VEXMAR-582467 format. One record per residue (C-alpha): residue in one letter; x, y, z. Coordinates in steps of 0.5 Angstrom, whole numbers, padded with zeros to 4 digits. Example, Ala and Ser with C-alpha at 12.3 -4.5 7.8 and 13.67 -1.06 7.14 Angstrom:
<atoms>
ATOM  rest     px     py     pz
ATOM     a   0025  -0009   0016
ATOM     s   0027  -0002   0014
</atoms>
This chain:
<atoms>
ATOM  rest     px     py     pz
ATOM     m   0281  -0022   0017
ATOM     e   0278  -0024   0023
ATOM     s   0275  -0018   0028
ATOM     y   0276  -0016   0035
ATOM     y   0273  -0012   0040
ATOM     l   0276  -0008   0046
ATOM     g   0273  -0008   0052
ATOM     i   0275  -0002   0058
ATOM     d   0273  -0003   0065
ATOM     n   0275   0002   0071
ATOM     g   0271  -0001   0077
ATOM     g   0273   0000   0084
ATOM     t   0280  -0002   0084
ATOM     l   0283  -0003   0077
ATOM     c   0283  -0001   0070
ATOM     k   0283  -0006   0065
ATOM     a   0283  -0006   0058
ATOM     v   0282  -0013   0054
ATOM     l   0281  -0015   0047
ATOM     f   0276  -0021   0045
ATOM     n   0275  -0024   0038
ATOM     a   0268  -0026   0036
ATOM     q   0267  -0032   0040
ATOM     g   0269  -0028   0046
ATOM     k   0276  -0031   0048
ATOM     a   0281  -0026   0051
ATOM     v   0287  -0025   0046
ATOM     s   0290  -0020   0050
ATOM     s   0289  -0015   0057
ATOM     a   0292  -0010   0061
ATOM     a   0291  -0008   0067
ATOM     r   0293  -0003   0073
ATOM     k   0291  -0002   0080
ATOM     l   0288   0005   0081
ATOM     r   0290   0010   0086
ATOM     m   0285   0012   0092
ATOM     i   0285   0019   0095
ATOM     t   0282   0019   0101
ATOM     p   0283   0026   0104
ATOM     k   0277   0026   0110
ATOM     p   0274   0020   0113
ATOM     g   0268   0018   0108
ATOM     f   0271   0021   0102
ATOM     t   0274   0016   0096
ATOM     e   0277   0020   0090
ATOM     r   0280   0020   0084
ATOM     d   0285   0025   0080
ATOM     m   0281   0025   0073
ATOM     e   0287   0026   0069
ATOM     e   0291   0021   0073
ATOM     l   0285   0016   0071
ATOM     w   0285   0018   0064
ATOM     q   0293   0017   0063
ATOM     v   0292   0010   0067
ATOM     n   0287   0009   0061
ATOM     l   0291   0011   0056
ATOM     d   0297   0006   0058
ATOM     v   0292   0000   0059
ATOM     i   0289   0001   0052
ATOM     r   0296   0002   0049
ATOM     e   0299  -0005   0052
ATOM     a   0293  -0009   0051
ATOM     a   0293  -0006   0043
ATOM     a   0300  -0008   0043
ATOM     a   0300  -0015   0046
ATOM     a   0295  -0017   0041
ATOM     e   0299  -0016   0035
ATOM     v   0293  -0015   0030
ATOM     d   0292  -0010   0025
ATOM     p   0289  -0004   0028
ATOM     t   0283  -0004   0023
ATOM     a   0282  -0011   0026
ATOM     i   0279  -0008   0032
ATOM     r   0272  -0006   0030
ATOM     g   0270  -0003   0036
ATOM     v   0271   0000   0043
ATOM     a   0266   0000   0049
ATOM     c   0267   0003   0056
ATOM     s   0264   0000   0063
ATOM     g   0265   0003   0070
ATOM     h   0263   0002   0077
ATOM     g   0256   0006   0077
ATOM     k   0254   0011   0082
ATOM     g   0260   0016   0084
ATOM     l   0261   0023   0080
ATOM     y   0266   0025   0075
ATOM     l   0265   0032   0073
ATOM     w   0268   0036   0067
ATOM     g   0269   0044   0067
ATOM     k   0267   0050   0063
ATOM     d   0274   0051   0063
ATOM     n   0275   0045   0059
ATOM     q   0278   0041   0065
ATOM     p   0277   0036   0070
ATOM     c   0273   0039   0075
ATOM     g   0275   0037   0081
ATOM     r   0277   0029   0083
ATOM     g   0273   0024   0081
ATOM     i   0268   0021   0087
ATOM     v   0268   0014   0087
ATOM     s   0262   0009   0089
ATOM     t   0265   0008   0095
ATOM     d   0264   0015   0098
ATOM     s   0260   0016   0104
ATOM     r   0261   0024   0105
ATOM     a   0253   0026   0103
ATOM     w   0250   0021   0108
ATOM     e   0246   0026   0111
ATOM     y   0242   0027   0104
ATOM     p   0238   0021   0104
ATOM     g   0236   0021   0111
ATOM     k   0234   0028   0110
ATOM     w   0230   0026   0103
ATOM     e   0227   0021   0107
ATOM     q   0224   0025   0112
ATOM     n   0221   0031   0108
ATOM     g   0217   0027   0104
ATOM     i   0222   0028   0098
ATOM     a   0225   0021   0097
ATOM     e   0217   0018   0096
ATOM     k   0216   0023   0090
ATOM     v   0222   0022   0088
ATOM     f   0220   0014   0088
ATOM     e   0214   0015   0083
ATOM     k   0219   0018   0078
ATOM     t   0226   0013   0079
ATOM     y   0223   0007   0083
ATOM     q   0229   0007   0086
ATOM     k   0232   0009   0094
ATOM     i   0237   0015   0095
ATOM     l   0244   0013   0096
ATOM     a   0249   0017   0099
ATOM     s   0254   0015   0093
ATOM     q   0249   0017   0088
ATOM     p   0250   0024   0084
ATOM     v   0244   0027   0086
ATOM     s   0247   0027   0094
ATOM     l   0254   0028   0091
ATOM     l   0252   0034   0087
ATOM     s   0248   0037   0093
ATOM     w   0254   0036   0098
ATOM     i   0258   0040   0092
ATOM     k   0253   0045   0092
ATOM     d   0252   0046   0099
ATOM     n   0260   0046   0101
ATOM     e   0264   0047   0094
ATOM     p   0260   0052   0091
ATOM     e   0265   0055   0086
ATOM     r   0266   0048   0083
ATOM     a   0259   0047   0083
ATOM     d   0258   0053   0078
ATOM     n   0264   0051   0074
ATOM     i   0260   0045   0072
ATOM     r   0260   0043   0064
ATOM     w   0258   0036   0064
ATOM     i   0256   0031   0069
ATOM     f   0259   0024   0068
ATOM     e   0259   0017   0070
ATOM     v   0266   0015   0070
ATOM     k   0265   0010   0064
ATOM     d   0262   0016   0060
ATOM     y   0268   0020   0062
ATOM     i   0273   0016   0059
ATOM     r   0269   0015   0053
ATOM     f   0269   0023   0053
ATOM     r   0276   0023   0053
ATOM     l   0277   0018   0048
ATOM     t   0272   0021   0043
ATOM     g   0271   0028   0044
ATOM     e   0264   0028   0045
ATOM     a   0259   0028   0051
ATOM     f   0254   0023   0052
ATOM     a   0250   0019   0058
ATOM     e   0249   0012   0056
ATOM     i   0242   0010   0059
ATOM     t   0244   0004   0064
ATOM     d   0249   0008   0068
ATOM     y   0245   0014   0069
ATOM     s   0238   0010   0070
ATOM     g   0242   0009   0077
ATOM     s   0243   0015   0079
ATOM     n   0236   0018   0081
ATOM     m   0236   0023   0076
ATOM     l   0233   0019   0070
ATOM     n   0225   0018   0069
ATOM     l   0225   0011   0069
ATOM     k   0218   0010   0066
ATOM     e   0219   0015   0060
ATOM     r   0226   0014   0060
ATOM     r   0229   0021   0060
ATOM     f   0232   0026   0064
ATOM     d   0227   0030   0068
ATOM     r   0227   0037   0070
ATOM     e   0222   0037   0075
ATOM     l   0226   0031   0078
ATOM     l   0232   0035   0079
ATOM     a   0228   0040   0081
ATOM     l   0225   0035   0087
ATOM     f   0233   0035   0089
ATOM     g   0234   0043   0089
ATOM     l   0238   0041   0083
ATOM     e   0234   0044   0077
ATOM     e   0240   0048   0075
ATOM     f   0244   0042   0073
ATOM     f   0240   0040   0068
ATOM     e   0243   0043   0062
ATOM     a   0249   0039   0064
ATOM     l   0247   0032   0063
ATOM     p   0249   0030   0057
ATOM     p   0244   0027   0051
ATOM     l   0242   0020   0052
ATOM     k   0244   0014   0049
ATOM     k   0243   0006   0049
ATOM     s   0249   0001   0050
ATOM     v   0250  -0001   0043
ATOM     d   0249   0006   0040
ATOM     v   0255   0009   0036
ATOM     c   0257   0015   0041
ATOM     g   0263   0018   0037
ATOM     a   0270   0015   0034
ATOM     i   0277   0015   0037
ATOM     t   0281   0022   0036
ATOM     a   0287   0022   0032
ATOM     e   0290   0024   0039
ATOM     v   0288   0018   0042
ATOM     a   0290   0013   0036
ATOM     e   0297   0016   0037
ATOM     a   0297   0015   0044
ATOM     t   0295   0008   0044
ATOM     g   0296   0005   0037
ATOM     l   0288   0004   0036
ATOM     a   0286   0007   0029
ATOM     v   0283   0013   0027
ATOM     g   0275   0013   0027
ATOM     t   0274   0007   0031
ATOM     p   0267   0007   0033
ATOM     v   0266   0008   0040
ATOM     a   0259   0005   0043
ATOM     g   0256   0007   0049
ATOM     g   0258   0001   0053
ATOM     m   0255   0000   0060
ATOM     f   0254   0000   0068
ATOM     d   0259  -0005   0070
ATOM     i   0253  -0009   0073
ATOM     d   0250  -0009   0066
ATOM     a   0256  -0011   0063
ATOM     c   0257  -0017   0067
ATOM     a   0250  -0020   0067
ATOM     i   0250  -0020   0060
ATOM     a   0257  -0022   0060
ATOM     m   0254  -0028   0064
ATOM     d   0248  -0030   0059
ATOM     i   0243  -0026   0063
ATOM     t   0238  -0025   0057
ATOM     d   0232  -0028   0060
ATOM     e   0228  -0028   0067
ATOM     s   0232  -0035   0069
ATOM     n   0237  -0034   0074
ATOM     i   0240  -0028   0078
ATOM     c   0247  -0025   0077
ATOM     v   0251  -0024   0084
ATOM     i   0258  -0020   0083
ATOM     a   0262  -0020   0088
ATOM     g   0267  -0015   0087
ATOM     t   0268  -0008   0091
ATOM     w   0261  -0008   0091
ATOM     s   0256  -0013   0093
ATOM     i   0252  -0013   0086
ATOM     n   0245  -0018   0086
ATOM     e   0241  -0018   0081
ATOM     f   0236  -0020   0076
ATOM     i   0232  -0018   0070
ATOM     s   0224  -0017   0069
ATOM     r   0219  -0013   0064
ATOM     k   0216  -0010   0070
ATOM     p   0220  -0006   0075
ATOM     v   0219  -0008   0083
ATOM     l   0215  -0002   0086
ATOM     n   0213  -0005   0093
ATOM     h   0219  -0002   0096
ATOM     s   0222  -0008   0098
ATOM     i   0229  -0008   0094
ATOM     m   0234  -0002   0093
ATOM     m   0234   0000   0086
ATOM     n   0230  -0001   0079
ATOM     s   0235   0001   0073
ATOM     i   0234   0000   0065
ATOM     y   0238  -0006   0063
ATOM     c   0242  -0006   0056
ATOM     i   0236  -0011   0053
ATOM     d   0231  -0006   0050
ATOM     d   0224  -0007   0055
ATOM     y   0227  -0010   0061
ATOM     y   0229  -0007   0067
ATOM     l   0235  -0009   0072
ATOM     i   0233  -0010   0079
ATOM     e   0238  -0009   0084
ATOM     e   0240  -0010   0091
ATOM     c   0247  -0008   0092
ATOM     s   0252  -0005   0098
ATOM     p   0260  -0004   0098
ATOM     t   0260  -0010   0102
ATOM     s   0263  -0015   0098
ATOM     a   0270  -0018   0096
ATOM     g   0274  -0011   0097
ATOM     n   0273  -0013   0105
ATOM     l   0278  -0019   0103
ATOM     e   0283  -0015   0100
ATOM     w   0283  -0010   0106
ATOM     y   0283  -0015   0111
ATOM     v   0289  -0018   0106
ATOM     n   0293  -0012   0106
ATOM     m   0292  -0010   0113
ATOM     f   0294  -0016   0117
ATOM     m   0297  -0022   0112
ATOM     a   0304  -0020   0111
ATOM     e   0306  -0026   0114
ATOM     e   0302  -0030   0110
ATOM     k   0303  -0026   0103
ATOM     q   0311  -0029   0104
ATOM     a   0308  -0036   0105
ATOM     a   0304  -0036   0099
ATOM     a   0310  -0034   0095
ATOM     a   0314  -0039   0098
ATOM     k   0309  -0044   0096
ATOM     g   0308  -0041   0089
ATOM     i   0301  -0039   0090
ATOM     s   0297  -0033   0091
ATOM     v   0295  -0030   0098
ATOM     y   0288  -0031   0096
ATOM     q   0289  -0038   0094
ATOM     y   0292  -0039   0101
ATOM     c   0287  -0035   0104
ATOM     d   0282  -0041   0101
ATOM     e   0286  -0046   0104
ATOM     m   0286  -0043   0111
ATOM     a   0278  -0042   0111
ATOM     a   0278  -0049   0109
ATOM     s   0282  -0052   0114
ATOM     v   0276  -0050   0119
ATOM     p   0270  -0053   0116
ATOM     i   0263  -0050   0118
ATOM     g   0260  -0054   0124
ATOM     s   0267  -0056   0127
ATOM     e   0266  -0055   0135
ATOM     s   0271  -0049   0135
ATOM     t   0267  -0045   0130
ATOM     a   0260  -0047   0133
ATOM     e   0263  -0045   0140
ATOM     a   0266  -0039   0138
ATOM     g   0260  -0036   0133
ATOM     l   0265  -0032   0130
ATOM     i   0262  -0027   0126
ATOM     f   0265  -0021   0121
ATOM     l   0261  -0016   0119
ATOM     p   0263  -0013   0112
ATOM     y   0262  -0006   0113
ATOM     i   0269  -0003   0111
ATOM     y   0266   0001   0106
ATOM     g   0259   0002   0109
ATOM     s   0253  -0003   0110
ATOM     n   0247  -0005   0107
ATOM     y   0243   0001   0109
ATOM     q   0247   0004   0115
ATOM     a   0252   0009   0112
ATOM     r   0255   0010   0118
ATOM     a   0256   0003   0120
ATOM     k   0263   0000   0121
ATOM     a   0266  -0007   0120
ATOM     c   0267  -0011   0126
ATOM     f   0269  -0018   0128
ATOM     v   0264  -0021   0134
ATOM     g   0265  -0027   0138
ATOM     m   0273  -0027   0138
ATOM     d   0276  -0030   0144
ATOM     s   0283  -0033   0147
ATOM     r   0283  -0039   0143
ATOM     t   0281  -0036   0136
ATOM     t   0285  -0037   0130
ATOM     r   0288  -0034   0124
ATOM     e   0284  -0039   0120
ATOM     e   0278  -0038   0123
ATOM     i   0278  -0031   0122
ATOM     v   0280  -0031   0115
ATOM     r   0274  -0036   0114
ATOM     a   0269  -0031   0118
ATOM     v   0271  -0026   0113
ATOM     f   0269  -0030   0107
ATOM     e   0262  -0032   0111
ATOM     g   0261  -0025   0113
ATOM     i   0261  -0023   0106
ATOM     v   0257  -0028   0103
ATOM     f   0252  -0027   0108
ATOM     c   0251  -0020   0107
ATOM     h   0250  -0022   0100
ATOM     l   0245  -0027   0102
ATOM     v   0241  -0021   0105
ATOM     h   0241  -0018   0099
ATOM     i   0238  -0024   0095
ATOM     e   0233  -0026   0100
ATOM     k   0230  -0019   0098
ATOM     l   0230  -0021   0091
ATOM     l   0228  -0028   0092
ATOM     m   0222  -0025   0094
ATOM     n   0220  -0022   0088
ATOM     r   0221  -0028   0083
ATOM     q   0217  -0034   0081
ATOM     q   0223  -0039   0080
ATOM     t   0230  -0038   0080
ATOM     k   0234  -0044   0076
ATOM     a   0241  -0042   0079
ATOM     v   0246  -0036   0081
ATOM     r   0251  -0034   0076
ATOM     l   0257  -0031   0080
ATOM     a   0263  -0026   0078
ATOM     g   0268  -0022   0081
ATOM     g   0273  -0024   0086
ATOM     a   0269  -0030   0089
ATOM     a   0268  -0033   0082
ATOM     k   0276  -0034   0082
ATOM     s   0275  -0039   0088
ATOM     r   0272  -0045   0087
ATOM     f   0272  -0046   0095
ATOM     w   0269  -0039   0096
ATOM     a   0264  -0041   0090
ATOM     q   0262  -0047   0093
ATOM     m   0261  -0043   0099
ATOM     f   0256  -0038   0096
ATOM     s   0252  -0044   0093
ATOM     d   0251  -0048   0100
ATOM     v   0250  -0041   0104
ATOM     i   0244  -0039   0098
ATOM     g   0242  -0046   0097
ATOM     l   0242  -0046   0089
ATOM     p   0247  -0048   0084
ATOM     v   0252  -0043   0082
ATOM     e   0254  -0043   0075
ATOM     i   0261  -0039   0073
ATOM     i   0262  -0037   0067
ATOM     e   0269  -0038   0062
ATOM     a   0272  -0031   0061
ATOM     d   0275  -0028   0067
ATOM     e   0274  -0020   0066
ATOM     l   0266  -0020   0065
ATOM     g   0266  -0013   0065
ATOM     a   0270  -0012   0059
ATOM     l   0267  -0018   0056
ATOM     g   0260  -0015   0056
ATOM     v   0262  -0008   0053
ATOM     a   0266  -0012   0048
ATOM     m   0259  -0015   0046
ATOM     a   0257  -0008   0045
ATOM     a   0262  -0006   0041
ATOM     a   0261  -0012   0037
ATOM     v   0253  -0010   0036
ATOM     s   0255  -0003   0035
ATOM     a   0260  -0005   0029
ATOM     g   0254  -0009   0026
ATOM     d   0257  -0016   0027
ATOM     y   0252  -0018   0031
ATOM     d   0244  -0016   0030
ATOM     s   0243  -0016   0038
ATOM     l   0246  -0017   0045
ATOM     e   0242  -0023   0045
ATOM     s   0246  -0026   0039
ATOM     a   0252  -0024   0041
ATOM     a   0252  -0027   0048
ATOM     e   0250  -0034   0044
ATOM     k   0256  -0034   0041
ATOM     m   0261  -0031   0046
ATOM     v   0259  -0033   0053
ATOM     v   0261  -0040   0055
ATOM     i   0259  -0043   0062
ATOM     r   0266  -0046   0065
ATOM     d   0263  -0049   0072
ATOM     r   0257  -0051   0075
ATOM     l   0257  -0053   0083
ATOM     e   0250  -0056   0087
ATOM     p   0249  -0054   0094
ATOM     d   0250  -0058   0100
ATOM     t   0244  -0059   0103
ATOM     a   0246  -0061   0110
ATOM     l   0251  -0055   0110
ATOM     h   0246  -0051   0107
ATOM     e   0242  -0052   0114
ATOM     i   0248  -0051   0118
ATOM     y   0249  -0044   0115
ATOM     a   0242  -0042   0116
ATOM     g   0243  -0042   0123
ATOM     k   0249  -0038   0123
ATOM     f   0246  -0033   0118
ATOM     e   0241  -0032   0123
ATOM     l   0246  -0030   0128
ATOM     y   0249  -0025   0123
ATOM     k   0243  -0022   0122
ATOM     r   0242  -0022   0130
ATOM     v   0249  -0018   0131
ATOM     s   0247  -0013   0125
ATOM     r   0241  -0011   0128
ATOM     q   0243  -0011   0135
ATOM     l   0249  -0006   0132
ATOM     e   0244  -0001   0129
ATOM     p   0243   0004   0134
ATOM     i   0250   0005   0136
ATOM     w   0252   0007   0128
ATOM     e   0246   0011   0129
ATOM     g   0248   0015   0135
ATOM     a   0255   0015   0132
</atoms>
């Protein structure tokens, strides 16, 4: 009987369940858009019970569509967006709404810790800068603003650990995810009471679940979940991964040759290394899903989610035109952007720049998105192209920091929304000046954790061997040297515009 593995991915916008075979081929899938709740400016939340029901729905649909014996599904694992905060209460209920990684309500705390020296002391243990969307910032905000909620906290979860808890009834903290929370001592690979005390959060230490690795078995599907989904009772559930790890391992990032770039809601840019980067030039070191490796990351909520926002806000007519042509609105966007080639007189003269800060910026939490350089002749096509370019330029801001800390990079492995567009993927190659490789599978987050499930089931002896059998490179794009030079000039303009606006955001 053939073996299958179920990967569940809760990202910034979608919940997906995908069933893969032992060769990494998706045999069935289901997805639902996740409702975002924005009660106040800077707040991005989810109803945790609603989120759980959506997960049950997609698991049930994917399992039914596969038409396989439930016992052939050898393992399950979850991935999630990382950062944010999902709390379980002492009353055995969700403790408030889940907080998504795009939330900026706690923007004041990282600045305060930077000023009073706490950030430097914390860095000695976590090797990370502090973000407003990390659990330490959000817990501090809850402690100061919602004390009754703080008193009710039983478990501190990241999103995928919350879903695994509901699948199994057992609370665990998978290490790749929590290593990006600023609550974990990365050198010693453990939760650190002294670290939480530096943040003034020591009372929450006992609410941190026991640590597990990505491929560890962390419980099994309960009878209640089996009845609701069609999975078999007792199916083992692996630890799973932070989505940035899941996408990287699903792109066969098993050594230090390539950089991984994920263009989704967040701009994720990363490589793996046996040593952390401690010169303060990068945003985050975390623990990778392969033993002895660190994941070196630069990230911000500045990627393809900005295009989705623009499409939904301003492109009603284009949606109708795309439907009439039998293509998606994003394919229509490709055509619009491609009709205004870089270096054309119109584009060069307009110098149109888009800062993709709809959900926040690289480092200034209060920055806002904007277009700079429009006039009466600016076309819709030029605006769409500026959105594409602005997102790639913001990725390059991060990638430049990574490249400063590497000896050599063979290629960029690209995932996320941009990888589905050959035009946009080529733009990444031309702007960065490196080859871009795209993996055969579309749902890399789900594939990565399905690989972990396969290892935890004993069907592969390591994630490296799983990657060898389950990962296929679909396409490789080479950079255009002439276009790279043109983009380099426009990238300098992009950075200059961003720098000039920083004082405005700081005084907002």
